[in-house]
N, C-alpha and C positions, 0 to 999 in steps of 0.2 A: 716822107714823113711817117708813113706806115712802117717802113723798114726800121726806122729809129725806134718807134714804139714797140715793135716786136722784139728788137734786140734788147731794149731796156727791160722789158717785162721778162724776157728769157733770162737775162743776167740776174734779175731780182729773184726769180724762182730758183735758179741754181744756187745762189747765195743762201737762200732760206733752206734749201734742201741740205746743204752742208752744215748749217747751224743746228738744224733739228737732228741730223745724224750724230753730231758731236754730243748732243745732250743725252742721247740714248746709248752712247758707246759703252761697251763692256769694260770693266775695270781690269780685266785680264782673265786668262784661263785658270780654272781651278779644277783639281782632280776630284773625282767622286761626284755625287749628286744624281740627278735624274735627267735622262735623255728623253726628250719628247720628239717623236718622229711622225710627221704628218704625211700620209700618202693618200692618193685619190681612191685607190681600190684596196680592199683588204687582201693581203697575200694569203694564199692557201698554205704555203710552205715558206720557211725561212731559208731553205736550202736551194740555191740556184741550180744545182745539178738535177733536182727533181722536177722543177717547173721553171720555165723561162718567162720573161716579161718584166716590165718595169716595176710592178708591185712587189715581185719577189726579188728582183735584182738589186734594188736600192738597199734594203736592209741586209740582204744576203751577202752582198759584197763587203759590207762593213763588218759583218759577223765573222766572215771567213778570211779577212785580210791577214796578212802575215804579221806576227807579233814583233818583227824586227824590221828596221829600215837600214840602209847602208849609206855610208858617206862616200866621198869621191874616191877613197882608197879601197872601197869594198870592205870596210871594217863594219861589222854589225853594230848597230846602235839601237837602244830601246825605242820603241814606238811611242 
């Protein structure tokens, strides 16, 4: 009996999670705007070559990412 109750409540919680997620879903990506980046520690530098660590690495990797990506034929594509 307890297994059925746990299974039913788990299924209800999962269904509710998907419904709430769909209500707050983004309409699609748009260019421009403001990027809000939350980190636990304040980075001293944004250059990962100067200082290592998660606080520097997360924004630093995005700032220094290559402006191109490549498809399966190694043809450059805009990022």
